[in-house]
GUNUDREN-288292 format. One record per residue (C-alpha): residue in one letter; z, y, x negated. Coordinates in steps of 0.25 Angstrom, whole numbers, padded with zeros to 4 digits, always signed. Layout:
<pts>
aZYX...
</pts>
This chain:
<pts>
m+0002-0066-0263k+0006-0080-0269n+0021-0078-0263i+0016-0074-0251i+0005-0085-0250a+0017-0095-0254f+0029-0089-0244a+0019-0091-0234k+0017-0104-0238q+0032-0109-0240h+0034-0103-0226l+0022-0105-0217w+0032-0111-0207k+0040-0100-0205i+0028-0087-0204l+0022-0095-0195t+0036-0098-0185v+0037-0083-0186f+0022-0080-0184f+0022-0089-0171a+0034-0084-0166l+0028-0070-0167l+0019-0073-0160f+0026-0083-0149l+0034-0069-0146a+0024-0060-0146k+0013-0068-0136g+0028-0069-0127c+0032-0055-0127t+0017-0052-0123h+0017-0060-0112n+0031-0053-0106k+0024-0041-0108i+0012-0046-0100s+0020-0050-0090g+0029-0038-0088l+0014-0030-0087a+0011-0040-0075k+0023-0036-0068k+0023-0023-0070s+0007-0023-0065q+0011-0032-0052a+0023-0024-0047l+0012-0009-0050e+0000-0017-0041a+0010-0021-0032k+0015-0003-0032v+0000+0000-0032d-0001-0009-0019s+0009-0004-0011l+0004+0011-0014q-0010+0007-0012k-0005+0002+0002m+0004+0015+0005i-0009+0023+0002d-0016+0015+0011g-0008+0017+0023v-0010+0034+0020s-0019+0041+0030t-0031+0048+0022k-0034+0062+0023k-0047+0061+0033e-0034+0052+0040v-0025+0064+0041r-0036+0074+0043d-0043+0066+0057e-0029+0063+0062m-0026+0079+0058e-0039+0083+0066r-0037+0073+0078v-0023+0079+0081m-0026+0093+0081l-0037+0091+0088d-0028+0085+0100y-0022+0096+0097l-0031+0107+0100i-0034+0098+0111y-0021+0099+0117e-0019+0114+0115d-0034+0116+0121d-0029+0108+0135l-0015+0115+0134d-0021+0129+0135r-0033+0126+0145g-0020+0121+0153k-0025+0107+0155t-0013+0101+0149s+0002+0104+0148l+0010+0103+0135s+0018+0089+0140e+0006+0084+0142i+0001+0085+0128k+0014+0083+0123n+0012+0068+0130k-0001+0066+0126i+0003+0067+0112s+0016+0058+0114a+0006+0048+0121n-0003+0048+0107d+0010+0046+0100
</pts>
């Protein structure tokens, strides 16, 4: 025990230098890891934002169903008019192309 204390007193500046060097290197490595993670998180946030914008542009199930019902109703009206002789097929085609 006395040998260890004597060694520590004699080489105190060397021990402290190594200790502080290790602390300095550990802090630098940790800082690099944190900055790397920050860059990755910013990239992920940008990707999530772009995906959110894409999702916002997609129609919902209700919107698709409403549009389908409107188209089917128009089809039934055109079919009924055609069956009763109120309109011709070319007139229906012209109405459809005018709506597009």
